[in-house]
N, C-alpha and C positions, 0 to 999 in steps of 0.2 A: 566557473567553478576557482575559486582559489584551497591549492593542494590543505596548507590546511585551514581548514575551514569552521566554523564550528557546527557540531550537528548538531546543537534546533537547527540556526539558519539552511546547512544542506533540508530535512526534513522538512521547511518551510518550505522551502526551496521547489522538494518530489513537491508536499499538497500540491503548486500554482498551478506547475508542466501535469499533474494528475486528472487532474482540474478541467486544465484545460480537454487534455485529452481522450479525456471518460462527457465532456461538453462535444466530441468532435463526430465522438464515439456514436453519440443521443443523437445527432442533424445528420450522420448515415442517413441512421433506420429511419427516423424522422420521413426523409427527402425518399425514402424506401429503395432507397442501393444499395445492393448486396455487395460486389465489393469495394467498393471505398466502404461499408459495414464494417468487409472482413479484415479490410487492413487495417480500419480503426480497429475492433475485438483484437487482434494480433500486437498490434502496437505496444495499447491501452492495457493487453493484461499482462505484458510482459513484466510494464512497470511497475503497475500493482505487487503484482509477484515475487515480485524481485524486493521492493521497499519493503513490505509487510514482510521477506523473510528473514531483511538487512533491521527494522523492528526488532522478529524474535529472533534472533541469534547471537543480533550485535549490541542495541539497544535496549531493549528489560531488562533482561541482566545484571546489560553493568549500573542502570540504578533504583535499584528490586532493591525497599526498602522497608520498616512499615508504617513511613509518610504517601507511596506509593502503591501500592498490595494491587490494593484497592481498582484502582485507576488504569493499573499495567493486565489488572481481572477483566475487566467490563476490558477495553481496547484489541484484548486473547482473542475475545469472546462476539465482538464489532469486522478482525479478520475474520473468521471464520465464517460469521453471517456472503464477509465481500469476498471468499475463495465459493465457499455454494454460489452465487449469482458470478461468477466469474467459469467454472464449472462448469453452469449449469448453458449457459450463451457459447462458451466453445465446445458447447453437444448440438446445438441449435446452425438449422439454415440463418441468415440474416428473413429471408422472407417469414420463417415463419410468426403467425397470431400472439406466439408470449415472448420477442424477440428483443418488440421496444418496449412493451413492457416492463423488461427484467432491464434492459439498460438506463429506463429510467433509476432505478429503484436502484439500482446500483450507483449512479451517479450522486444518487439525491445521500443514500447511506458512504459514502466514499466523505461528502461535502460535508455532510456530520460526523465522524469521526472523527472528520483535522479536527474540524474546532472543535472539537473537546482533548483535542491532544496540544492541541493550541492554548486552547486555557488555562487547560487542567496537569500537565504530564508535564510543556513545556515551563514551566514558571515551577516544578519541581526540582529537574531537571539545571538551572539555573542553577536552582540551591545544596542542590551535592553533590553539584559538583563544579573545580573552582575550571579558572582557564584552560592552562593547559592540557586536562583530562579533557572538555568539551570539544577542543579539536583535535584532540586524538583521538573521540571518540569518533568523531565527524569523519578521520583519515578516513575511521576502520571499517565502518556504512559505505563507504563509497568503494574499498580496494574486495567487499564483500560482494559490491553491487556487478563489480568488474567483475567478479567471477565468476559468478554466476548468466550473465549474460553472453559469458566469451566457452557458459556449457552450450547456452543455444535455446534461441524458448521457454524459459523461464512459469511463458505461466502454463503452459504444462505440469511441472512440480506443482502442482497445486491441486491437480484434478485426482493424488493420490491427498487428499490433506485435510476435507472434510467432513470427517465420523466425530471428531470433536474442537474442541479448541484446544491447541498447542498447549505445552505443559509448561506453566510456570517457571524458570527452573536461577 
């Protein structure tokens, strides 16, 4: 990763990484491997959490405009759904009968959310922000995510964020 990477490139790269991690979680759950499932859930949960929180705290406020409000509100509702699924999974043992179905839904919803952002939000971001602003925003996202990782177990932060969608500030 380049230090001055465009925010759209940062987020797109993270989408592919998350999709790969969630596929690994799904594979471990399908193989009924509780140790691998637990490890993959922790890793994917941490990455998903820091990605969602960076979008909510850094990206969305920076691109809030009349033309993006609808996209952002939908994205926040999708984040809420992902947080709830993650919280449910974290409360389950990998051997639980609902663990695998929840993994499938989490992976499917994440892929759908990424597609929506890449098709609708990212083009709007390119129109609204000039290149230096996109690069500065990319650096802010990376710094925010590093700070969340430094605090440890970011996946645990979403456990308290499942009552309602994050506000669009």
